All heavy atoms as TSV, in Angstrom:
chain	resi	resn	atom	element	x	y	z
A	1	MET	N	N	0.817	-1.199	0.004
A	1	MET	CA	C	0.006	0.008	-0.001
A	1	MET	C	C	0.858	1.250	-0.004
A	1	MET	O	O	0.537	2.227	-0.664
A	1	MET	CB	C	-0.945	-0.043	1.203
A	1	MET	CG	C	-1.941	1.053	1.210
A	1	MET	SD	S	-3.039	0.864	-0.206
A	1	MET	CE	C	-4.201	2.107	0.126
A	2	ILE	N	N	1.955	1.184	0.760
A	2	ILE	CA	C	2.848	2.350	0.792
A	2	ILE	C	C	3.449	2.605	-0.582
A	2	ILE	O	O	3.566	3.768	-1.011
A	2	ILE	CB	C	3.928	2.146	1.867
A	2	ILE	CG1	C	3.294	2.169	3.246
A	2	ILE	CG2	C	5.016	3.208	1.753
A	2	ILE	CD1	C	4.246	1.846	4.380
A	3	THR	N	N	3.807	1.548	-1.291
A	3	THR	CA	C	4.368	1.707	-2.633
A	3	THR	C	C	3.359	2.353	-3.564
A	3	THR	O	O	3.710	3.202	-4.375
A	3	THR	CB	C	4.798	0.336	-3.180
A	3	THR	OG1	O	5.686	-0.274	-2.263
A	3	THR	CG2	C	5.472	0.487	-4.538
A	4	ALA	N	N	2.110	1.950	-3.485
A	4	ALA	CA	C	1.073	2.540	-4.323
A	4	ALA	C	C	0.894	4.029	-4.033
A	4	ALA	O	O	0.757	4.850	-4.950
A	4	ALA	CB	C	-0.238	1.794	-4.130
A	5	ILE	N	N	0.914	4.386	-2.771
A	5	ILE	CA	C	0.754	5.796	-2.391
A	5	ILE	C	C	1.967	6.621	-2.869
A	5	ILE	O	O	1.792	7.730	-3.394
A	5	ILE	CB	C	0.550	5.933	-0.872
A	5	ILE	CG1	C	-0.797	5.327	-0.494
A	5	ILE	CG2	C	0.657	7.381	-0.432
A	5	ILE	CD1	C	-1.014	5.208	1.002
A	6	VAL	N	N	3.158	6.066	-2.704
A	6	VAL	CA	C	4.345	6.782	-3.145
A	6	VAL	C	C	4.367	6.981	-4.659
A	6	VAL	O	O	4.666	8.068	-5.147
A	6	VAL	CB	C	5.616	6.049	-2.670
A	6	VAL	CG1	C	6.868	6.613	-3.322
A	6	VAL	CG2	C	5.744	6.118	-1.157
A	7	THR	N	N	3.995	5.955	-5.423
A	7	THR	CA	C	3.973	6.129	-6.880
A	7	THR	C	C	2.906	7.133	-7.292
A	7	THR	O	O	3.120	7.902	-8.234
A	7	THR	CB	C	3.741	4.791	-7.601
A	7	THR	OG1	O	2.541	4.198	-7.115
A	7	THR	CG2	C	4.911	3.853	-7.406
A	8	TYR	N	N	1.795	7.146	-6.604
A	8	TYR	CA	C	0.738	8.124	-6.919
A	8	TYR	C	C	1.239	9.549	-6.641
A	8	TYR	O	O	1.062	10.451	-7.464
A	8	TYR	CB	C	-0.502	7.827	-6.087
A	8	TYR	CG	C	-1.607	8.825	-6.277
A	8	TYR	CD1	C	-2.384	8.799	-7.436
A	8	TYR	CD2	C	-1.868	9.800	-5.324
A	8	TYR	CE1	C	-3.385	9.729	-7.621
A	8	TYR	CE2	C	-2.879	10.721	-5.505
A	8	TYR	CZ	C	-3.633	10.662	-6.660
A	8	TYR	OH	O	-4.626	11.594	-6.827
A	9	VAL	N	N	1.893	9.753	-5.518
A	9	VAL	CA	C	2.416	11.072	-5.165
A	9	VAL	C	C	3.482	11.498	-6.158
A	9	VAL	O	O	3.541	12.661	-6.584
A	9	VAL	CB	C	2.938	11.068	-3.708
A	9	VAL	CG1	C	3.718	12.333	-3.414
A	9	VAL	CG2	C	1.787	10.918	-2.734
A	10	VAL	N	N	4.350	10.587	-6.568
A	10	VAL	CA	C	5.370	10.906	-7.550
A	10	VAL	C	C	4.740	11.318	-8.873
A	10	VAL	O	O	5.180	12.305	-9.494
A	10	VAL	CB	C	6.359	9.716	-7.742
A	10	VAL	CG1	C	7.237	9.906	-8.955
A	10	VAL	CG2	C	7.188	9.530	-6.492
A	11	LYS	N	N	3.718	10.613	-9.316
A	11	LYS	CA	C	3.041	10.981	-10.552
A	11	LYS	C	C	2.403	12.368	-10.454
A	11	LYS	O	O	2.499	13.180	-11.382
A	11	LYS	CB	C	1.963	9.949	-10.907
A	11	LYS	CG	C	2.526	8.652	-11.416
A	11	LYS	CD	C	1.435	7.718	-11.860
A	11	LYS	CE	C	1.081	6.797	-10.743
A	11	LYS	NZ	N	0.156	5.732	-11.128
A	12	ILE	N	N	1.802	12.664	-9.338
A	12	ILE	CA	C	1.175	13.987	-9.147
A	12	ILE	C	C	2.235	15.070	-9.117
A	12	ILE	O	O	2.051	16.144	-9.707
A	12	ILE	CB	C	0.311	13.990	-7.878
A	12	ILE	CG1	C	-0.863	13.028	-8.027
A	12	ILE	CG2	C	-0.166	15.390	-7.551
A	12	ILE	CD1	C	-1.803	13.347	-9.172
A	13	LEU	N	N	3.362	14.825	-8.466
A	13	LEU	CA	C	4.426	15.828	-8.415
A	13	LEU	C	C	5.058	16.076	-9.783
A	13	LEU	O	O	5.351	17.222	-10.132
A	13	LEU	CB	C	5.511	15.411	-7.409
A	13	LEU	CG	C	5.082	15.482	-5.937
A	13	LEU	CD1	C	6.203	14.934	-5.050
A	13	LEU	CD2	C	4.736	16.894	-5.548
A	14	ILE	N	N	5.229	15.029	-10.579
A	14	ILE	CA	C	5.748	15.206	-11.936
A	14	ILE	C	C	4.767	15.998	-12.776
A	14	ILE	O	O	5.159	16.906	-13.532
A	14	ILE	CB	C	6.083	13.839	-12.560
A	14	ILE	CG1	C	7.287	13.227	-11.867
A	14	ILE	CG2	C	6.343	13.955	-14.060
A	14	ILE	CD1	C	7.575	11.800	-12.280
A	15	LEU	N	N	3.487	15.682	-12.660
A	15	LEU	CA	C	2.461	16.442	-13.379
A	15	LEU	C	C	2.471	17.912	-12.945
A	15	LEU	O	O	2.402	18.819	-13.790
A	15	LEU	CB	C	1.099	15.838	-13.185
A	15	LEU	CG	C	-0.075	16.530	-13.873
A	15	LEU	CD1	C	0.130	16.542	-15.372
A	15	LEU	CD2	C	-1.383	15.895	-13.484
A	16	LEU	N	N	2.583	18.155	-11.653
A	16	LEU	CA	C	2.628	19.519	-11.149
A	16	LEU	C	C	3.838	20.267	-11.673
A	16	LEU	O	O	3.750	21.443	-12.063
A	16	LEU	CB	C	2.652	19.505	-9.620
A	16	LEU	CG	C	2.693	20.871	-8.927
A	16	LEU	CD1	C	1.416	21.653	-9.218
A	16	LEU	CD2	C	2.895	20.700	-7.430
A	17	PHE	N	N	4.987	19.596	-11.756
A	17	PHE	CA	C	6.207	20.194	-12.293
A	17	PHE	C	C	5.985	20.634	-13.734
A	17	PHE	O	O	6.345	21.749	-14.112
A	17	PHE	CB	C	7.343	19.197	-12.208
A	17	PHE	CG	C	8.575	19.630	-12.923
A	17	PHE	CD1	C	9.410	20.577	-12.392
A	17	PHE	CD2	C	8.918	19.052	-14.146
A	17	PHE	CE1	C	10.543	20.990	-13.057
A	17	PHE	CE2	C	10.054	19.460	-14.807
A	17	PHE	CZ	C	10.878	20.417	-14.278
A	18	PHE	N	N	5.388	19.787	-14.560
A	18	PHE	CA	C	5.160	20.146	-15.956
A	18	PHE	C	C	4.094	21.235	-16.109
A	18	PHE	O	O	4.232	22.129	-16.948
A	18	PHE	CB	C	4.753	18.920	-16.760
A	18	PHE	CG	C	5.937	18.057	-17.135
A	18	PHE	CD1	C	6.068	16.816	-16.611
A	18	PHE	CD2	C	6.911	18.520	-18.014
A	18	PHE	CE1	C	7.155	16.002	-16.927
A	18	PHE	CE2	C	7.989	17.742	-18.349
A	18	PHE	CZ	C	8.111	16.479	-17.813
A	19	VAL	N	N	3.060	21.186	-15.295
A	19	VAL	CA	C	2.013	22.216	-15.385
A	19	VAL	C	C	2.568	23.586	-15.012
A	19	VAL	O	O	2.338	24.581	-15.691
A	19	VAL	CB	C	0.792	21.837	-14.513
A	19	VAL	CG1	C	-0.148	23.010	-14.347
A	19	VAL	CG2	C	0.071	20.670	-15.122
A	20	VAL	N	N	3.344	23.645	-13.947
A	20	VAL	CA	C	3.934	24.912	-13.525
A	20	VAL	C	C	4.991	25.372	-14.528
A	20	VAL	O	O	5.062	26.555	-14.877
A	20	VAL	CB	C	4.541	24.777	-12.092
A	20	VAL	CG1	C	5.386	25.999	-11.745
A	20	VAL	CG2	C	3.433	24.609	-11.087
A	21	GLY	N	N	5.774	24.453	-15.028
A	21	GLY	CA	C	6.829	24.796	-15.986
A	21	GLY	C	C	6.301	25.314	-17.303
A	21	GLY	O	O	6.913	26.181	-17.928
A	22	PHE	N	N	5.184	24.807	-17.763
A	22	PHE	CA	C	4.654	25.195	-19.058
A	22	PHE	C	C	3.413	26.069	-18.947
A	22	PHE	O	O	2.680	26.220	-19.917
A	22	PHE	CB	C	4.339	23.962	-19.889
A	22	PHE	CG	C	5.548	23.176	-20.305
A	22	PHE	CD1	C	5.707	21.874	-19.859
A	22	PHE	CD2	C	6.512	23.728	-21.108
A	22	PHE	CE1	C	6.810	21.140	-20.231
A	22	PHE	CE2	C	7.630	23.004	-21.485
A	22	PHE	CZ	C	7.769	21.702	-21.039
A	23	SER	N	N	3.170	26.665	-17.813
A	23	SER	CA	C	1.933	27.435	-17.637
A	23	SER	C	C	1.936	28.741	-18.430
A	23	SER	O	O	0.877	29.221	-18.833
A	23	SER	CB	C	1.698	27.739	-16.159
A	23	SER	OG	O	2.738	28.557	-15.643
A	24	LYS	N	N	3.090	29.333	-18.653
A	24	LYS	CA	C	3.147	30.625	-19.355
A	24	LYS	C	C	3.438	30.498	-20.848
A	24	LYS	O	O	3.614	31.493	-21.509
A	24	LYS	CB	C	4.243	31.496	-18.726
A	24	LYS	CG	C	4.042	31.745	-17.248
A	24	LYS	CD	C	2.873	32.635	-16.988
A	24	LYS	CE	C	2.840	32.945	-15.505
A	24	LYS	NZ	N	1.585	33.394	-15.042
A	25	THR	N	N	3.512	29.306	-21.361
A	25	THR	CA	C	3.872	29.141	-22.758
A	25	THR	C	C	2.637	29.124	-23.665
A	25	THR	O	O	1.533	28.818	-23.229
A	25	THR	CB	C	4.682	27.840	-22.966
A	25	THR	OG1	O	5.133	27.793	-24.309
A	25	THR	CG2	C	3.850	26.616	-22.677
A	26	SER	N	N	2.841	29.480	-24.893
A	26	SER	CA	C	1.772	29.398	-25.879
A	26	SER	C	C	2.159	28.441	-27.011
A	26	SER	O	O	1.627	28.516	-28.105
A	26	SER	CB	C	1.467	30.803	-26.450
A	26	SER	OG	O	2.634	31.297	-27.115
A	27	ALA	N	N	3.098	27.547	-26.737
A	27	ALA	CA	C	3.604	26.631	-27.767
A	27	ALA	C	C	2.618	25.520	-28.072
A	27	ALA	O	O	2.675	24.925	-29.148
A	27	ALA	CB	C	4.933	26.041	-27.313
A	28	PHE	N	N	1.707	25.226	-27.162
A	28	PHE	CA	C	0.745	24.161	-27.380
A	28	PHE	C	C	-0.532	24.449	-26.612
A	28	PHE	O	O	-0.591	25.357	-25.799
A	28	PHE	CB	C	1.324	22.793	-26.960
A	28	PHE	CG	C	1.800	22.750	-25.540
A	28	PHE	CD1	C	0.946	22.430	-24.500
A	28	PHE	CD2	C	3.124	23.013	-25.241
A	28	PHE	CE1	C	1.384	22.409	-23.197
A	28	PHE	CE2	C	3.573	22.980	-23.944
A	28	PHE	CZ	C	2.690	22.681	-22.915
A	29	ASN	N	N	-1.524	23.666	-26.893
A	29	ASN	CA	C	-2.843	23.815	-26.266
A	29	ASN	C	C	-2.780	23.252	-24.847
A	29	ASN	O	O	-2.505	22.074	-24.652
A	29	ASN	CB	C	-3.883	23.078	-27.119
A	29	ASN	CG	C	-5.290	23.324	-26.628
A	29	ASN	OD1	O	-5.518	23.896	-25.569
A	29	ASN	ND2	N	-6.243	22.895	-27.437
A	30	THR	N	N	-3.057	24.064	-23.849
A	30	THR	CA	C	-2.995	23.608	-22.467
A	30	THR	C	C	-4.067	22.593	-22.122
A	30	THR	O	O	-3.843	21.697	-21.328
A	30	THR	CB	C	-3.058	24.800	-21.494
A	30	THR	OG1	O	-4.240	25.545	-21.770
A	30	THR	CG2	C	-1.841	25.693	-21.642
A	31	ARG	N	N	-5.244	22.732	-22.723
A	31	ARG	CA	C	-6.319	21.764	-22.489
A	31	ARG	C	C	-5.924	20.393	-23.011
A	31	ARG	O	O	-6.143	19.375	-22.338
A	31	ARG	CB	C	-7.620	22.247	-23.126
A	31	ARG	CG	C	-8.782	21.306	-22.904
A	31	ARG	CD	C	-10.062	21.902	-23.493
A	31	ARG	NE	N	-11.128	20.967	-23.540
A	31	ARG	CZ	C	-12.012	20.782	-22.575
A	31	ARG	NH1	N	-11.933	21.517	-21.486
A	31	ARG	NH2	N	-12.971	19.922	-22.711
A	32	LEU	N	N	-5.363	20.352	-24.196
A	32	LEU	CA	C	-4.915	19.091	-24.765
A	32	LEU	C	C	-3.780	18.486	-23.939
A	32	LEU	O	O	-3.714	17.268	-23.757
A	32	LEU	CB	C	-4.480	19.289	-26.211
A	32	LEU	CG	C	-4.097	18.035	-26.979
A	32	LEU	CD1	C	-5.273	17.089	-27.080
A	32	LEU	CD2	C	-3.607	18.420	-28.360
A	33	PHE	N	N	-2.901	19.335	-23.419
A	33	PHE	CA	C	-1.816	18.862	-22.554
A	33	PHE	C	C	-2.398	18.207	-21.298
A	33	PHE	O	O	-1.944	17.149	-20.888
A	33	PHE	CB	C	-0.901	20.016	-22.184
A	33	PHE	CG	C	0.157	19.641	-21.181
A	33	PHE	CD1	C	1.230	18.857	-21.539
A	33	PHE	CD2	C	0.056	20.095	-19.862
A	33	PHE	CE1	C	2.187	18.518	-20.606
A	33	PHE	CE2	C	1.013	19.745	-18.933
A	33	PHE	CZ	C	2.096	18.957	-19.301
A	34	GLY	N	N	-3.383	18.827	-20.700
A	34	GLY	CA	C	-3.991	18.270	-19.505
A	34	GLY	C	C	-4.675	16.944	-19.765
A	34	GLY	O	O	-4.540	15.990	-19.002
A	35	LEU	N	N	-5.399	16.860	-20.880
A	35	LEU	CA	C	-6.077	15.614	-21.225
A	35	LEU	C	C	-5.078	14.506	-21.568
A	35	LEU	O	O	-5.277	13.351	-21.150
A	35	LEU	CB	C	-7.024	15.836	-22.387
A	35	LEU	CG	C	-8.251	16.688	-22.090
A	35	LEU	CD1	C	-9.049	16.956	-23.367
A	35	LEU	CD2	C	-9.107	16.021	-21.050
A	36	SER	N	N	-4.006	14.841	-22.261
A	36	SER	CA	C	-3.022	13.807	-22.577
A	36	SER	C	C	-2.265	13.371	-21.319
A	36	SER	O	O	-1.942	12.182	-21.168
A	36	SER	CB	C	-2.044	14.304	-23.642
A	36	SER	OG	O	-1.314	15.390	-23.182
A	37	ALA	N	N	-1.985	14.285	-20.409
A	37	ALA	CA	C	-1.336	13.919	-19.139
A	37	ALA	C	C	-2.244	13.018	-18.328
A	37	ALA	O	O	-1.803	12.009	-17.760
A	37	ALA	CB	C	-0.977	15.162	-18.349
A	38	LEU	N	N	-3.526	13.332	-18.278
A	38	LEU	CA	C	-4.491	12.505	-17.569
A	38	LEU	C	C	-4.567	11.097	-18.193
A	38	LEU	O	O	-4.596	10.102	-17.488
A	38	LEU	CB	C	-5.859	13.173	-17.561
A	38	LEU	CG	C	-6.962	12.458	-16.816
A	38	LEU	CD1	C	-6.618	12.334	-15.341
A	38	LEU	CD2	C	-8.276	13.197	-16.994
A	39	ALA	N	N	-4.597	11.053	-19.518
A	39	ALA	CA	C	-4.650	9.759	-20.206
A	39	ALA	C	C	-3.403	8.922	-19.905
A	39	ALA	O	O	-3.492	7.719	-19.654
A	39	ALA	CB	C	-4.801	9.961	-21.704
A	40	CYS	N	N	-2.242	9.557	-19.900
A	40	CYS	CA	C	-0.996	8.848	-19.609
A	40	CYS	C	C	-0.990	8.313	-18.180
A	40	CYS	O	O	-0.565	7.175	-17.924
A	40	CYS	CB	C	0.210	9.752	-19.843
A	40	CYS	SG	S	0.527	10.086	-21.564
A	41	ILE	N	N	-1.440	9.096	-17.248
A	41	ILE	CA	C	-1.493	8.670	-15.841
A	41	ILE	C	C	-2.448	7.517	-15.679
A	41	ILE	O	O	-2.164	6.542	-14.976
A	41	ILE	CB	C	-1.850	9.854	-14.929
A	41	ILE	CG1	C	-0.698	10.848	-14.885
A	41	ILE	CG2	C	-2.191	9.388	-13.533
A	41	ILE	CD1	C	-1.024	12.129	-14.217
A	42	LEU	N	N	-3.609	7.562	-16.327
A	42	LEU	CA	C	-4.572	6.481	-16.215
A	42	LEU	C	C	-4.047	5.186	-16.844
A	42	LEU	O	O	-4.201	4.106	-16.283
A	42	LEU	CB	C	-5.914	6.887	-16.852
A	42	LEU	CG	C	-6.710	7.920	-16.094
A	42	LEU	CD1	C	-7.939	8.321	-16.899
A	42	LEU	CD2	C	-7.098	7.408	-14.740
A	43	VAL	N	N	-3.392	5.298	-18.005
A	43	VAL	CA	C	-2.818	4.111	-18.649
A	43	VAL	C	C	-1.728	3.528	-17.774
A	43	VAL	O	O	-1.620	2.303	-17.605
A	43	VAL	CB	C	-2.291	4.462	-20.058
A	43	VAL	CG1	C	-1.422	3.342	-20.627
A	43	VAL	CG2	C	-3.455	4.726	-20.996
A	44	TRP	N	N	-0.877	4.368	-17.198
A	44	TRP	CA	C	0.197	3.892	-16.314
A	44	TRP	C	C	-0.389	3.182	-15.096
A	44	TRP	O	O	0.056	2.101	-14.738
A	44	TRP	CB	C	1.054	5.069	-15.885
A	44	TRP	CG	C	2.167	4.683	-14.977
A	44	TRP	CD1	C	2.157	4.697	-13.623
A	44	TRP	CD2	C	3.445	4.203	-15.359
A	44	TRP	NE1	N	3.353	4.257	-13.125
A	44	TRP	CE2	C	4.170	3.948	-14.185
A	44	TRP	CE3	C	4.057	3.951	-16.591
A	44	TRP	CZ2	C	5.471	3.461	-14.178
A	44	TRP	CZ3	C	5.349	3.476	-16.591
A	44	TRP	CH2	C	6.031	3.220	-15.405
A	45	SER	N	N	-1.404	3.759	-14.486
A	45	SER	CA	C	-2.015	3.164	-13.301
A	45	SER	C	C	-2.692	1.835	-13.659
A	45	SER	O	O	-2.569	0.860	-12.906
A	45	SER	CB	C	-3.025	4.106	-12.687
A	45	SER	OG	O	-2.384	5.282	-12.229
A	46	LEU	N	N	-3.388	1.769	-14.780
A	46	LEU	CA	C	-4.024	0.516	-15.178
A	46	LEU	C	C	-3.005	-0.548	-15.509
A	46	LEU	O	O	-3.222	-1.738	-15.205
A	46	LEU	CB	C	-4.956	0.763	-16.366
A	46	LEU	CG	C	-6.225	1.544	-16.054
A	46	LEU	CD1	C	-7.010	1.851	-17.325
A	46	LEU	CD2	C	-7.093	0.800	-15.061
A	47	SER	N	N	-1.879	-0.172	-16.089
A	47	SER	CA	C	-0.842	-1.163	-16.371
A	47	SER	C	C	-0.224	-1.677	-15.075
A	47	SER	O	O	0.135	-2.862	-14.984
A	47	SER	CB	C	0.235	-0.588	-17.291
A	47	SER	OG	O	0.952	0.438	-16.632
A	48	GLN	N	N	-0.101	-0.831	-14.063
A	48	GLN	CA	C	0.378	-1.301	-12.753
A	48	GLN	C	C	-0.602	-2.289	-12.124
A	48	GLN	O	O	-0.182	-3.286	-11.544
A	48	GLN	CB	C	0.605	-0.128	-11.816
A	48	GLN	CG	C	1.857	0.642	-12.102
A	48	GLN	CD	C	2.044	1.796	-11.138
A	48	GLN	OE1	O	1.082	2.346	-10.630
A	48	GLN	NE2	N	3.299	2.140	-10.876
A	49	VAL	N	N	-1.881	-2.019	-12.235
A	49	VAL	CA	C	-2.896	-2.917	-11.704
A	49	VAL	C	C	-2.827	-4.247	-12.440
A	49	VAL	O	O	-2.869	-5.321	-11.830
A	49	VAL	CB	C	-4.302	-2.293	-11.789
A	49	VAL	CG1	C	-5.392	-3.320	-11.536
A	49	VAL	CG2	C	-4.409	-1.118	-10.845
A	50	TYR	N	N	-2.758	-4.193	-13.770
A	50	TYR	CA	C	-2.684	-5.420	-14.563
A	50	TYR	C	C	-1.460	-6.242	-14.183
A	50	TYR	O	O	-1.542	-7.462	-14.010
A	50	TYR	CB	C	-2.665	-5.065	-16.054
A	50	TYR	CG	C	-2.513	-6.261	-16.947
A	50	TYR	CD1	C	-3.593	-7.094	-17.208
A	50	TYR	CD2	C	-1.272	-6.566	-17.533
A	50	TYR	CE1	C	-3.446	-8.195	-18.038
A	50	TYR	CE2	C	-1.137	-7.667	-18.346
A	50	TYR	CZ	C	-2.218	-8.481	-18.594
A	50	TYR	OH	O	-2.071	-9.584	-19.385
A	51	TRP	N	N	-0.305	-5.587	-14.080
A	51	TRP	CA	C	0.934	-6.276	-13.733
A	51	TRP	C	C	0.844	-6.909	-12.346
A	51	TRP	O	O	1.262	-8.040	-12.157
A	51	TRP	CB	C	2.118	-5.318	-13.812
A	51	TRP	CG	C	3.384	-5.974	-13.378
A	51	TRP	CD1	C	4.183	-6.773	-14.130
A	51	TRP	CD2	C	3.990	-5.911	-12.086
A	51	TRP	NE1	N	5.242	-7.199	-13.393
A	51	TRP	CE2	C	5.153	-6.684	-12.132
A	51	TRP	CE3	C	3.666	-5.266	-10.909
A	51	TRP	CZ2	C	5.986	-6.837	-11.036
A	51	TRP	CZ3	C	4.486	-5.413	-9.816
A	51	TRP	CH2	C	5.636	-6.195	-9.893
A	52	SER	N	N	0.287	-6.183	-11.405
A	52	SER	CA	C	0.228	-6.713	-10.045
A	52	SER	C	C	-0.756	-7.890	-9.946
A	52	SER	O	O	-0.618	-8.749	-9.076
A	52	SER	CB	C	-0.153	-5.616	-9.056
A	52	SER	OG	O	-1.467	-5.180	-9.287
A	53	MET	N	N	-1.729	-7.951	-10.833
A	53	MET	CA	C	-2.654	-9.091	-10.840
A	53	MET	C	C	-2.029	-10.306	-11.516
A	53	MET	O	O	-2.371	-11.433	-11.198
A	53	MET	CB	C	-3.967	-8.707	-11.513
A	53	MET	CG	C	-4.778	-7.706	-10.717
A	53	MET	SD	S	-6.258	-7.170	-11.568
A	53	MET	CE	C	-7.239	-8.652	-11.504
A	54	LYS	N	N	-1.115	-10.085	-12.434
A	54	LYS	CA	C	-0.500	-11.190	-13.175
A	54	LYS	C	C	0.691	-11.794	-12.460
A	54	LYS	O	O	1.006	-12.965	-12.679
A	54	LYS	CB	C	-0.041	-10.716	-14.560
A	54	LYS	CG	C	-1.182	-10.467	-15.498
A	54	LYS	CD	C	-1.890	-11.761	-15.774
A	54	LYS	CE	C	-3.033	-11.552	-16.731
A	54	LYS	NZ	N	-3.742	-12.776	-17.023
A	55	VAL	N	N	1.388	-11.050	-11.632
A	55	VAL	CA	C	2.562	-11.567	-10.959
A	55	VAL	C	C	2.123	-12.550	-9.877
A	55	VAL	O	O	1.112	-12.353	-9.226
A	55	VAL	CB	C	3.455	-10.429	-10.386
A	55	VAL	CG1	C	2.797	-9.778	-9.184
A	55	VAL	CG2	C	4.824	-10.909	-10.042
A	56	LYS	N	N	2.877	-13.602	-9.728
A	56	LYS	CA	C	2.507	-14.643	-8.769
A	56	LYS	C	C	3.404	-14.549	-7.543
A	56	LYS	O	O	4.615	-14.710	-7.635
A	56	LYS	CB	C	2.624	-15.995	-9.410
A	56	LYS	CG	C	1.732	-16.136	-10.618
A	56	LYS	CD	C	1.416	-17.579	-10.900
A	56	LYS	CE	C	0.611	-17.747	-12.140
A	56	LYS	NZ	N	-0.652	-17.222	-12.154
A	57	PHE	N	N	2.817	-14.276	-6.406
A	57	PHE	CA	C	3.526	-14.225	-5.143
A	57	PHE	C	C	3.208	-15.497	-4.367
A	57	PHE	O	O	2.067	-15.963	-4.336
A	57	PHE	CB	C	3.087	-13.001	-4.307
A	57	PHE	CG	C	3.561	-11.707	-4.878
A	57	PHE	CD1	C	2.653	-10.828	-5.438
A	57	PHE	CD2	C	4.892	-11.358	-4.825
A	57	PHE	CE1	C	3.066	-9.606	-5.953
A	57	PHE	CE2	C	5.308	-10.160	-5.339
A	57	PHE	CZ	C	4.424	-9.286	-5.888
A	58	LEU	N	N	4.224	-16.004	-3.687
A	58	LEU	CA	C	3.985	-17.161	-2.810
A	58	LEU	C	C	3.297	-16.663	-1.535
A	58	LEU	O	O	3.791	-15.800	-0.865
A	58	LEU	CB	C	5.309	-17.842	-2.478
A	58	LEU	CG	C	6.030	-18.512	-3.602
A	58	LEU	CD1	C	7.370	-19.081	-3.133
A	58	LEU	CD2	C	5.189	-19.648	-4.192
A	59	TYR	N	N	2.171	-17.220	-1.243
A	59	TYR	CA	C	1.466	-16.847	-0.049
A	59	TYR	C	C	1.570	-17.911	1.025
A	59	TYR	O	O	1.089	-17.750	2.128
A	59	TYR	CB	C	-0.004	-16.491	-0.336
A	59	TYR	CG	C	-0.761	-17.591	-1.012
A	59	TYR	CD1	C	-1.432	-18.546	-0.277
A	59	TYR	CD2	C	-0.830	-17.639	-2.394
A	59	TYR	CE1	C	-2.132	-19.559	-0.902
A	59	TYR	CE2	C	-1.525	-18.651	-3.020
A	59	TYR	CZ	C	-2.175	-19.596	-2.279
A	59	TYR	OH	O	-2.862	-20.594	-2.892
A	60	VAL	N	N	2.189	-19.036	0.689
A	60	VAL	CA	C	2.424	-20.132	1.642
A	60	VAL	C	C	3.914	-20.443	1.567
A	60	VAL	O	O	4.476	-20.591	0.488
A	60	VAL	CB	C	1.599	-21.379	1.294
A	60	VAL	CG1	C	1.941	-22.530	2.216
A	60	VAL	CG2	C	0.124	-21.082	1.317
A	61	GLU	N	N	4.557	-20.529	2.716
A	61	GLU	CA	C	5.964	-20.894	2.748
A	61	GLU	C	C	6.116	-22.359	2.375
A	61	GLU	O	O	5.561	-23.231	3.059
A	61	GLU	CB	C	6.547	-20.643	4.133
A	61	GLU	CG	C	6.666	-19.191	4.507
A	61	GLU	CD	C	7.754	-18.500	3.668
A	61	GLU	OE1	O	8.760	-19.134	3.329
A	61	GLU	OE2	O	7.558	-17.304	3.412
A	62	PRO	N	N	6.806	-22.679	1.285
A	62	PRO	CA	C	6.958	-24.079	0.897
A	62	PRO	C	C	7.911	-24.807	1.862
A	62	PRO	O	O	8.885	-24.234	2.325
A	62	PRO	CB	C	7.560	-24.010	-0.502
A	62	PRO	CG	C	8.168	-22.661	-0.599
A	62	PRO	CD	C	7.395	-21.764	0.340
A	63	ARG	N	N	7.565	-26.046	2.165
A	63	ARG	CA	C	8.420	-26.832	3.026
A	63	ARG	C	C	9.455	-27.551	2.174
A	63	ARG	O	O	9.202	-27.942	1.057
A	63	ARG	CB	C	7.593	-27.843	3.804
A	63	ARG	CG	C	6.716	-27.133	4.822
A	63	ARG	CD	C	5.874	-28.024	5.682
A	63	ARG	NE	N	6.207	-29.424	5.687
A	63	ARG	CZ	C	5.383	-30.378	6.105
A	63	ARG	NH1	N	4.178	-30.050	6.514
A	63	ARG	NH2	N	5.746	-31.636	6.112
A	64	GLY	N	N	10.644	-27.744	2.723
A	64	GLY	CA	C	11.714	-28.342	1.977
A	64	GLY	C	C	11.659	-29.862	1.852
A	64	GLY	O	O	12.373	-30.447	1.079
A	65	ASP	N	N	10.754	-30.537	2.573
A	65	ASP	CA	C	10.768	-31.992	2.575
A	65	ASP	C	C	9.863	-32.596	1.504
A	65	ASP	O	O	9.741	-33.792	1.422
A	65	ASP	CB	C	10.384	-32.544	3.964
A	65	ASP	CG	C	9.024	-32.050	4.429
A	65	ASP	OD1	O	8.467	-31.161	3.758
A	65	ASP	OD2	O	8.532	-32.552	5.452
A	66	GLY	N	N	9.276	-31.783	0.657
A	66	GLY	CA	C	8.517	-32.252	-0.492
A	66	GLY	C	C	7.259	-32.949	-0.191
A	66	GLY	O	O	6.621	-33.638	-0.858
């Protein structure tokens, strides 16, 4: 759970960095930038969920005597 919270906070901080950095520019459409950033964050989060569901963790300690 801590890892999920930390990755979420890192994503929000990176987004904040780009929004503040490019807030005064007229090089691109800010609405489109916001929508594309939101889409990228959602795709990243969904891929993390998919990966965590596919990875197999041992939930029982295997005994060595077979």
